[in-house]
C-alpha positions in Angstrom: 22.6 14.1 4.7 24.2 15.4 7.8 24.8 12.3 9.8 27.2 11.6 12.7 28.6 8.2 13.3 26.5 7.9 16.5 23.4 8.3 14.3 24.4 5.0 12.6 25.7 3.1 15.6 22.4 3.6 17.4 20.7 1.8 14.6 23.0 -1.2 14.1 20.1 -3.7 14.5 18.3 -2.0 11.5 21.4 -2.2 9.3 21.9 -5.8 10.3 18.2 -6.5 9.4 18.8 -4.9 5.9 21.7 -7.2 5.3 19.6 -10.3 6.5 16.9 -9.4 4.0 19.4 -9.3 1.2 21.2 -12.5 2.3 17.9 -14.3 2.5 17.1 -13.1 -1.0 14.0 -11.4 0.2 15.2 -8.1 -1.2 17.5 -7.3 -4.2 20.7 -5.6 -3.6 19.6 -2.8 -6.0 16.5 -2.1 -4.0 18.4 -2.4 -0.7 20.9 0.2 -1.9 18.7 2.5 -3.9 15.5 2.6 -1.9 15.7 1.0 1.5 19.1 2.3 2.7 18.3 5.8 1.4 15.0 5.9 3.2 16.5 4.4 6.4 19.0 7.3 6.4 16.6 10.0 5.2 13.4 9.1 7.0 14.7 7.0 9.9 12.3 4.1 9.1 13.2 0.4 9.7 13.9 -1.8 6.7 10.9 -4.1 7.1 8.5 -1.1 7.1 10.1 0.3 4.0 10.0 -3.0 2.2 6.3 -3.4 3.0 5.4 0.2 2.2 7.2 0.3 -1.1 6.3 -3.3 -2.1 9.9 -4.2 -2.6 9.9 -7.9 -1.6 11.5 -10.2 -4.2 9.1 -11.3 -7.0 7.6 -14.8 -6.7 8.9 -17.3 -9.1 5.5 -17.5 -11.0 5.6 -13.7 -11.4 9.1 -13.8 -12.8 8.3 -16.7 -15.1 5.2 -14.9 -16.5 7.3 -11.7 -17.0 9.9 -13.8 -18.9 7.3 -15.2 -21.2 5.7 -11.8 -21.8 9.2 -10.3 -22.6 9.8 -13.0 -25.1 6.3 -12.8 -26.6 6.3 -9.0 -26.8 9.8 -8.6 -28.3 10.2 -10.9 -31.3 12.9 -8.7 -32.8 15.0 -9.0 -29.7 14.5 -12.8 -29.7 15.5 -13.0 -33.3 18.6 -10.9 -32.6 19.5 -13.2 -29.7 19.1 -16.3 -32.0 21.3 -14.5 -34.7 24.1 -14.3 -32.1 23.5 -10.9 -30.7 24.1 -11.6 -27.0 23.3 -8.0 -26.1 19.7 -8.7 -26.9 19.4 -10.8 -23.7 20.3 -7.6 -21.8 17.3 -5.9 -23.4 15.0 -8.7 -22.4 16.3 -8.8 -18.9 15.6 -5.1 -18.7 12.0 -5.8 -19.9 11.5 -8.4 -17.2 13.0 -6.1 -14.5 10.7 -3.3 -15.5 7.7 -5.6 -15.4 8.5 -6.8 -11.9 9.4 -3.4 -10.6 13.0 -4.4 -10.1 12.0 -7.1 -7.7 13.4 -10.0 -9.7 16.9 -11.2 -9.4 18.7 -10.1 -12.7 20.9 -13.2 -12.7 17.9 -15.5 -12.3 16.1 -13.7 -15.1 19.1 -14.0 -17.4 19.3 -17.7 -16.7 15.5 -18.2 -17.3 15.6 -16.3 -20.5 18.6 -18.2 -21.9 17.0 -21.5 -20.8 13.7 -20.6 -22.6 15.4 -19.2 -25.7 18.0 -22.0 -26.0 15.6 -24.8 -25.1 
């Protein structure tokens, strides 16, 4: 990317909007950095258009909960490993949920939901 500082300063409102989307938890930090910011710089699109086009809005709680249940049901070995004290198994399950939601879930929330479900 060949950018000059004036290329960025002319678009401060768009960068502010990107920060607002993350702060309002409408977009994950990962998607903001890896997709939206990259496309803003490469294509010149505004963040809302990118989020809509790429379907990057945060997953709804029902979608996340369904993905958590599916990850638990589909991965009994990881669940058994977690119950046997392998705390790393939770990371695998978080990854499964993140994959199922296309990265639109909040990993911290997913971790908490998994632990709550597995420990409860």
